[in-house]
N, C-alpha and C positions, 0 to 999 in steps of 0.2 A: 754661513757657518756650516761646516761639514764634520766628517769623522776624521779625515786625514788632512784636508785643507782647511785652515783656520778653525780648529776644534773648539775655540772659545775658552772661557775661564772657569767652567763649572768644576773641573777637576781640582783646581787650586782652591776654589771656594769650599769644597768639601773638606780639604785638608785644614783650612783655617777654622772650620766648625769644631774641630777637635783641639787638643793641646798642641800648639805649634811653636817649635823652636825656630827662631828667625834665622834663616839662611839666605835671605834675599841679597846679601852682599855679593853672592855669586853673579847676580845680574850685572852689577857694576863691572865685574871682571869681563864678562862677555861683551858688554857695551863698548869697552875699550878695544875690542877686537873687530867690531863691525866695520865692514868695508876696508879692512887693512890686510896686509899679507899674512897676519896671524889669525884670520877670521875662522879657522877650522880648529875646534877643540874636541879632544877625546878625553873623558874622565872615567876611568874604570875603578870600581870598588866592589866589595863583596855583596852578596845577596842580603837584603834586609838592612842595607846601610843608607837608604834614602834616595836611591837613584831616580825612581819614578816620581817622587815628590819634587825633585829638582826639575825634571823634565816638564811636569805640569805647571810648575811655577814659571818657567821660561815661556811656555805657551801662553799663559795668561798675560804675561807682560808684553810680549811682542805682537800678539794677534790683533790685527787691525779690525776684525769683525766685531769686537766687543769693547766695552769701556771698563777697564780694570782699575781705574784710579783709586776708588774707594777701598779695594782689596789691599792695596799696598800702603795706604795712609798709616803713618806711625811706625812702619817697619823700616829696617835699616836702609833699604834702597831709596826710600822717599827722602832721606836726608843727604843723599849723594848728588853731586852736580849733574851726573848723567841721567838722572831719573826722568826728566821731561823729554830728553832728546829722542828716545826711541819708544816711549810708552805707546802701545797699540798703533804702531806705525808700519808694520810689515805683514805681508802674507806669509803665514807659517805652514809648513808641511810637517806633520807629526806622524812618526811611524813607531808603533810598539811592535817590534819584531817578534817578541814572545807571543803576542796575540795572534799574529799571522800563523806562526808555527802551531799553536795549540788549536786553531780552528780549521786547519786544512785537512782534507781527506787523503792528501798525498804530499809529503814534504818536498817532493821534487817540483811541485807547482808553486812553492812559496814566492820565489823571485818574480815569476809571472803574475801571481796574485797581487803582489805589492804594486807593480807597475800598472796593472789593469785598474786597480781600485783607485789609485791616486789620479791617473789620467782621466778616469770617468768624472771625478769631481772637478778637475781642471777644465774639462770641456764644458761643464755646466757653468762654471764661474767666468771663463774666458771664451765664451762662444764666438766662433769665427776666427780665433787665433791659433787653434790647435789643428794641425794637419789631420785629415779625416781618418786615415788608416795607420797612423803612427802608433807603434807599440812601445817605443823606447821612452822611458820617463825623462832621462837627461835631454833627449832631443826635443821633447814636448816643452819642457821648462825653458830651454834655450829659445825655441820659437816664440813663446809668450814674451820672454824678457826682451828679445830683439825688436818685437813689434810695438810694445807699449812701455818699454823702459821700466820694467818691474823686476826687482830682485827679491828672492825668497830667503827666509830663514828656515833652515832644515833642522829638526830636532828628532834624533833617533834614540829611542829607549831600548835597552837590551840589544845593542847592535850585534853582539856575538851569539845570539840565541841559535842561529843556524849552525855555527861551529860546535856548539855544545850538543844540540839535538841530532844533527846529522854528522856526527864526528868522524864517521868512516866514509862519507860520500864526498869524494874530492870533486866530482863533477858539479854538484850543487853549490859547494863552497866556492869554486872558481867562478861560477855564474853570478853568485852573489857579490864577490869581490869586483867583478867586472862592472856590475851596476854601481857600486860605490865609487869605483874609479871614474866612471862616466860622470858621476855627480861632482866629485871632489878632486880629481887628479890635478887640477890647476890649469893655467893658461888662460887665454882670452875667454873661452866658453864659460869656465867657472867664474871668472871675474865679472862677467856680464849677467850671470844668473843667480849667484849665491852671495848674499850679504853677510851671512854667518852660518855656521853649523855647530851643533853640539851633539856629540854621541856619548852615550853612557852604556856601560856593560860591566861584566865581571872580569873579562880578559882584556888586556891591552890589545892593540891592533895586531893582527896576525903578521908574523915575520916569515919571509922566505929566504933561508940562508941568514944573512945579516941585515937584509933590507926589509923595511916595513912595506906592507901592501899599499899604504896610503901615506906617502912620505911628507905631505904638506900639513898634516895635522900636528898641532901641539898636543903632546901626550902627558897626562897626569895619571898616576897609578899608585898602588900600595907600596911599590918600591921606590917611587920618585914622585910624590904628590906636589912638591914645590909650593907655590903660593896658594894652592887649593887645599892644603892639609886640613885646615879648620872646617872644611865642608865635607870631609870624609864621614865624620860622625859627630857626636856631641863633644864639646870641649868640657874641661873640668868645671869652669864657671857656670856653664849652661846646666850641667848636672846638679851642681850645688843649688842653683836657683830652683830647679824642679823638685829636689828633695825638700827644700824649705817649703815650697808651695804644697806638696803632698804629705809633708811630715813623715818622710822616710829617712832611714839611717844612711847618711852619705858614706861613711866608712865601709859599710857592708856593700853598698852599691859599687864603690871603687874596687873592692876586692873581686867582685864577680864580673864586672863589665868593662873595667879600664884595661890598659896595657898596651895599646897601640901608640907608638911614640915616633915623632918625626922631628927633624932639625928645627922646624919653625914652631911646632906645637908638640909639647911633651906628653900630653895626656889626651887621648881620644877614646871615647866610649862607644860601645855597640848601641846605636840608637834604638833598634827594634827591641832589644832586651830591656833597656832602660824603660821604654814606654810601656812594655808589657808588665814589668814589675810595678810600675806606678798604677796602672789600671787594675791589676789583680791584687794590689797591696801585699805582694809577696815576692821576695827576692829568691829566685831559683833558676834552674837551667832552662832557658827558652831556646837555646841554640839547636838542640836536637829536633826541634819542630820545623827547621828549615829543610828545604829539599836537598841540600848538598850533603847532609849528614850521612846518608846511605853510601855516598861515593867515597867518604873518608876511609872506610874499611878497605875499599879496593885500592886506593892510592898508597896508603901506608903499608899495604901488604905486598907491594911490588918487589920483585926479587932483584934489587940493586944493592951492590956492596955498600955496607955502612948505613943503609937507610934505617933499619930497625934499631941499630945502636944509637943513631942520632935521635930517634923518637924517644927511646928510653932515657937518654940523657936529658932531653927537654922535659920529660915528665918528672924528672928529679930536680927541676928548677935550673938546669944549666942552659947555656947557649951553645949553638954550634955554628961553625963557619959555613957559608953557602955562597956559591957562585951563581948569579942570576943571568949571566950573559948568554948562556946557550939555550935558554928557554924559548920555544917557538911561539908562545902565546896561544897554545891550544891544549887539548886534553888527550892527545894521542901521541905526539912526537917526543916521547921521553927517551933520553939517552943514558941518564944516570940519576943518582939520588938528588943532585942539585936541581934537576928539572922538576922532580916531584915536590921538593921543598919549596921551590919558587911558585908552583901552582898553589900549594897550600897557603902561601902568603897572599896571593891574589884572592883566594877563597875566604880569607879572614881567619883561617885556623892557626896561622902563625903570624907573628909580628916580625918586622925587619928593621935592623939597625944599619942604616946606610953608611954611617961613619966607620963602624967596625966590621961591616959586612957579615953580620951574624943574625941568626934567626932564633926565635924562642916562642914558647907558648905564652900568650898575653895575659891570661887571667884564669880564675878558678872555673868559670863557666866552660871555657874551651878545654881546659885540662880535664874536666869531667867527660866531655865529648870524646877526647882521646882515650880516656880510661875505658869508656864503654866500647870504643872501637877495637881495643886490643884485648878485651876480656874473653874473646873466643879462643878455642883450642889451638888455632894456628899460631898464636903467639906464645904458647907453651908456658915456660917459666915466668915470662914477663907478666902475663895475665894473672897467673897464680900469685906472683909477688905483689901485684897491686891489691888483690883481695886480701892477702895476708897483712899488707901494710895498713889497710883500713881496720882490720882487727887489732893490730898493734896500737893504732891511734886510740881506738875505743878503750882498750885495756889500760893504756897509759892515763887517759883522762879519768878512768874509774879507779886509778891507783891500785890495780890488781896485779901485784908483782908476779904471781904465778902465771897468769895469762900472758903478761908481757914476755916472760921468759919462753913460754911455749910458742908465741907468735914469732919471736926472733929466730927460733930454731927452724921455723917453716920457710923463712925467706932465703932463697938461694944466695950464696956468698957474692957472686958477681953482680946481683941486683941490689944487695943490701944497702950499698952506699947511696943509692938514689932515693931511698925511702926513709932515711933516718935524719 
C-alpha cells in the first residue's frame, strides 16, 4: 500500500464515518467499461460537488492491496451483478493533481514530480521489472504490464488543476497533456497497460480547435452528463430523505440548493451546501465559501458584447440563449460572451438546458453570489438597482406604501422590469 500506488480504502472509510449519500452505483457503470474500448471515462463537475468522494470510493473498490467488502455491504453496488467481478482485483494508481500543485515549490516541476513519485513506488512494488533510469511513467507502466501481464486502473482527481493554476503557461500545459496522451492515447500500449481510467475535474478535457486532447475518453459534464447525471449531485429523493432524517424544511432546501436540471434527472442539488446546512442546522449561502467565488467577479466583468445584459436578465429570473460549442475548456481562451457563460455552467454558477440551449441561475444561493459579485461600482446602475430592489421587497413586506413608492423611484427604468 502506498500514496499513489494502491492507496487503500481509508479515504472512503472516512467518508462513510459521516453522513453518506449512496453513490456507489457509479462503480457499476465503470465496471461495465473495464477492459473494453470505452474504458476511459472523464466526468467533470463543479467544485464541492463530490468529485473527490467518488475518486476515493473507486480506489477503495478496485485496490487489490486491501479488503473493502465490508465497506460496500448494504450499499447499492453490493446489489449489482458486477460487484464481485472486480472487487479489490486491480493495482490502482491514484493521482490528486491539486495536491501536487499545492505542494510544489515550482509549478513547472509538477509533471516531473508526478512521474518521479509514482515511478518510485512502482519500483518498490515491482522490483526488477522497472528499467533503472527510466523517467517516463507511461514507459515504466508498459514495461511492468508486458513482463508480468498486469493492467492498472488509473484514477485522476482534479485532472485540470494545472490548466487552472498555470493558466498562462502553455509549456507546462503541453508537457502535462503529453503525459496524459502517453498514458491514454490508445493503441496496443494502452490496451496492454490500462484496464480502466477515471478522471474528474471542473473543466472538460481541453480542446485544441475542435479536437479533444484525449479523443478516446467518454466525456460527461455539466453540459452533457448523460447517464451519469444522478451522480453530479444529490437527487430530490436523496435530499428529501436527508431532510426527514435531520428534521429540516425540504421546501426551503429546494429553494436554496436545487435548480440543476438534466434530461434524465430533473432536480439536482448542490451536495456541499445541503450537507453544510444539515450540519449547521441553518439554511444559508455556503457558496461564497468556495474558492471559485472570487473569480466570478472577474469573469462576469469581462468586456464582451451582451454579457452584462445577459447576467442582468438572469438575475431577473429569465433565461438566455447560449452557444457552448466554441468553448475551449479552459479559463483563458475566451472569444465572446458564450465562452464566459459556458465556463460559468461548468463552475456551477449557471445551469444549462440542453434541449432549449438556454442557461439560467439555478437557485437562490447562487443568485445571492451573483448579486454580491455585481454590487461593486463597476456595475453601476445594476448594483444600485439590486440594492434598491431589496429595499423595495422589505418595504412591500412591511406594507409601507411610502417607502415602496420611494424605492420604486430609485430603480432605473431599464432595470425595473428585472426586479418587480
